[in-house]
N, C-alpha and C positions, 0 to 999 in steps of 0.2 A: 349452542351453536355458536361458532366464530363468524364475526363478519368478515367480509371477503373481497376487500377493494382491489385486492391483487391477489393471485394464486396464493394460498396457504401452503400448498405441496407442489414442488416440482420434480420430477426424477429424471436424472440421466441413465447412462449405461444400458439404452435400450427401452427407456420407459415409453409408455404411450403417449406423453405428454411432451416428448422431445420436440423442438421446432426448429424451422432453419432459419438463419438469417437471409433477408431479401438481398438482391441483387443491390449494390451501394458503392459509396466511393471510398471506401477503406482502402482498397489496393493503391489507388491514386494518390490518397494521403500519405501511406507509407513511403510510396516514391519520392513524393516532396520533402518528407522527413529525413528520409536518407540524402537525398541531393543536398540539402541544407546542410546536413550534418558533415557531409563532406567538405563543403566550403570551410566549415569551421576548423575542420582538421586541417585543411591546406594552409589555411592562414596562420594556425596555432604552430604548425611545423616551420613555416616560413619566421615566425618570430622567434625560433628556438625555443619553445616552452614544451615541457612536458603536461598530461593532462591534469596532475596535481596541482603544478604550478600555475596553469592557466584557471583552475577552480579555485586556487588560495586568492588569486588578485581578484576573481569576480566575485568571491563569497560563497563559492558551492564546492561541493565533494567530487572528488575525482571520480567517485562512481557515475554520477549525475553526468559529467562533462563525458566519459566514456560512452553512457548510454545515448547522449544526444549526436554524438558523432557519428555513432552506428545507426541512428534513425530509429531506436528502439523506444525513445521517449523523446514526446514533443517538445521542441524549443519554445520557450516562454518569450514574451516580449523583452521583458526584463535582462533577461541573458542574452538576448540576440542584439539588444540595445547596447549593453556594457561590452560585451565582446567586440562589436564593430569599432567603438571607440578603442578600447584597449588594443586590439589588432591592426588598427590602422585600414579596416576595409574600406573606407570611403563611402559608407553609406550602403554596400555591397549587401550585408546582413540585413540593415534595417528595412532595405526595400523588400524584404520577404515577408515581413510580418503579417501583412494584410492577407496574403495568401496562407500562410500558416494557420492564422487564425479561422479563416474560412474552411481549410480542410480540417481543421480540428472539430469544427461546430458539424460538418458533415461524416465524419469518420464515425463508425461503430466499434466500440470495444467487442473483441471476439471471447467472451466468457462462456464457460459451459451454459448450459441451458438451465440446467437446476439453479446457478447461482444469478442469473440474468437479473430475477427480479428485484434481489436485494442490491444488486450494484446499481441499478437504475434509482434506487431510494437513497443510498450512500452519497451517490453523486451531488444530491440536493439537500443531504443533511446539514442541521445546525448544531447537532450534538450526537457525538456517537461515543458508546461505553463498550468496552471490550472485557471479558473475562475469558483468558486462554490458558489451557494447563498441559497441552503437548507442544505447543510452538508459538512462536511470535505472530501477533496479527500481521496479515498480508500487507497491510496498510504502511507497515514501518519496517518492512523487510529489504535489505539491499538486493541488486540485481542477482549477486552471485549465489547468496542463499535461495533466493525464490526458483532459480535454474536449478541448483543442487536438490531442491525438493522436488521438482518435478520430473527431473532425471532419475531418482530414485522410486518414483512411482511404479506399481506393479497393479494390473499389467501394464507393461512399458508403454510409453507414449511416443508418437514417432517425431523427428526433431521439428517438423513444421508445426505440430501443436505445441511442443514445448515452447518454441520461439513466439507463438501468439498467446501462450498463456502467461509467459514472463512480460510480454509489452503490455497486455492487458492488466496486469497486477500492479505494473510501474506506472501506467496511466492512472489508474485509481489514486496514486499517491499525489495527483496534482492540486487536490482538494486541501490539501495540506498547506499550500503555500499561495492560494487564491486569498483573495480579502472580500469581505472579511473571511477568515477560516473558521471552520466548526470547531466547536469545543471537543476534543477527545481525551477520553480517560482509558487506561488500561492496565488490568491486574495481568501480571504473568507469573506463573510458578518460577521458583529458582532452578528448579530441574531442569526445564526447557531452557533457560538462559546459560546453564551449565554445558549443554549437549552440543558438541561442535558438528552441528551438521554442515556438510561441505569441506571439512578440514578446518585446520588451525588459522591460516589466514583469512579465510570466508568467516570465521567465529569471531576472529579479532575486528573484522571490517564491520560486522554486525554490532556489536558491543559498541563501538565508537558511534555507530550511527544512531542506535538508541540513545546516547548519552548527548549527541547534537539536538535529537528532537526532544529529549526530554527537558531540554532548558528552553524550549519554545513557550512563551506565555499561554498560547493555547490548547498547550498539550500535557497531560500529567500520566505519569508512568509510575506504576508501584509493583514490587516484588512480594509474592507471597512466600515466606521462606519455608526452608524444609522441616524444621523445627516447632510448627504450630500443633499443639495437640486438639484444637478445634478449627473446622473448615466449613466454611457455609457454602463452599463450591463444588461439593463432591459429587454433584448431580451431573457434572459435566459443563463445558464450555458453552457460552451464549454471548449475544451482543445485543444492546439496547441502542435503537437508533429514533432519533427524532427528525423528521422530513421538515422541511420548510413549510410552516402554516399548516401541519398535520400533527394528529396525537402522536405520542411514542409507540414504537413497535419494538417486538422481541423478534430475535431470529436465532435459531439454532441450526446445527449442520451437522451431518454424520453421514460416511461411507458413500459419499456422491449424491444425498437426499437432502434436502433443506425444507425450512417450515418456518414461514414467517406469521407469529401470532398478534392478532389484532384485537382480541379481546382484552376488555379494560381490566379485567380482573385478574387474568393470567400475566398480562404485562406488570401490573401493579406487585405480583409475588415477585417476577423476576426483579424488579427494582428494587424491591425489600431484600431481597437476595444479595442483589451487588451491593446494597450499601453495607450489609454484614461483612462481605468477602473484603472491601476496601478498609472497613475497621479492622480486620483481623492481619491485613498486608502491612507491609513497611510504609512509612511516610513516601512520599516522592523524592523528598531529600536524603533519607536512609537507603532509598533504592538505587538513585544515583550514585550513592558512595559504595553500595555493594558492587555495582556494576564496574565502578574505577578499580574496586580491589580484584574483580575477577580479570580486569585488565592486565593488571599488574602479576598476576599469577601466570600467565602466557608464556 
């Protein structure tokens, strides 16, 4: 029997364990983030800067600036402070920091029910290891790729649900920029990196983001090339996650069903399998070189 400090299986799509979010401050928080985003946009346009130009000067990507201006991503303290100085806001943006941080603490991310337990653990993780075969980990996706994935879902998702899911996925990515960040490794299949989900421009943007992330000290990306004659990951994708102060867990997900593995022997087997997968994949440096080659082919 598995120990179960958290539910080991949660099903969506009408499952009996579906749970509702209680009334909370999520909508008010979203309204605040949108208002702050509009202020940044007005100040940027007054300074005659594009989103890319502002991002370059502040040290952020154009995709992030766009998301913040539309209220789809929480503006971080560092961004608000830097933007206030650069755009000559006279303290206007800095004055919002306390309210933004309070709203962030109150807001609940709207993940599907079957994903919620994992999302709570991920937010407090000190180490996360991904093996993905069909796609890129959500923690590493651009906004446009995430949206393309949700828009192609069958059965179709309504527009409000798509926006909520995209915002929730982008919100998870904040752990990559906090201090100290978790140690993150990811092994992705070459075929998944070559598949142009969302079209050529979205694909190019995603590869560029992976290259940026792959240069972070806290993150190592590896590619499993298509020419390997042996592959330890044929059993499917999984995640190994270590919450702060707790034992390592395994997580698997398929067709809107998820499972958290807490049994020590089961987790040990997944960890050993992940070690073999990493050994069979390209090194992090070789993987970044391959992604640069893919960009050159576009």
